[in-house]
N, C-alpha and C positions, 0 to 999 in steps of 0.2 A: 592139875596144873593148872593157873590160870587164863584165861583165853587172849585179853589184853595182850599180856606177855608173849604169849605163845606168838601172838600176830606180829609184837614189835620184833620179836628173836627171828621171826620168817622172812620179815622185812627187811633186817638189817643185814642177813645172810644170804637174802636174793641179791639184793643192793650190791655185795662185795662182787659176789661171784660176776656179777651183769657188768659191775665197774671191771675189775681187774682182769674179767676170765674173756668178756665177751665182748666191752668195748673196742679193744686192740682191734679185733677184727673188721669190727662196722667201720672203719675209718675211711673207705672207698668212698669214691664219688660214682660209682656204677646204680646201675639200677633198683639192682639188691641188696649188697650190700650196703648200706647206708644209716646215718646216726638217727632217722626219724625210723626207720625199720628194726633198730634197738629199741627206740622208745617204744612203739606198738610191742614188743615182746616183753619189757619189761611192765609194761602196763599192762597186761593181761596177765603175767607171772601173780602179779598181788592181789587182781582180780580172782584170778581162777583158784589160789592158797586160800582167800579168804571167804568164798561163796565155797568153796569143796569141801573148807574144812568145820564149816558153819561157822567160822568166828565172826565175832560182832566186836570190832573196837569200838571205842568211845569216840567223841567226836574231837578230841585233840587228837589221837592219832591217827584219823580219818585226815586231819589238816596238815599233819606231817606228811602224810603218803603225798596229800595234792602238791606239797612243798617243794619231796623231793620231784615228783613228774614234773613239774615247772622248772627246776633246775637244769633237767637233762633237756627238755624240750628247748629253750632257749642258751 
């Protein structure tokens, strides 16, 4: 399987799991369960998956990841 396609699939599946599964639990305003912790977990997920599996997505896919991260941060 193409590594770029695998990276995209893992990012989209990870986004869906984090957005629909974990984000509703991070709507609180306390110190631990806030949306910024969710943002850091999603960022760590993308980094660990791409580095751990030695995937090398093209620059356009990396730009998509940065856009996805910016969407959640702001």
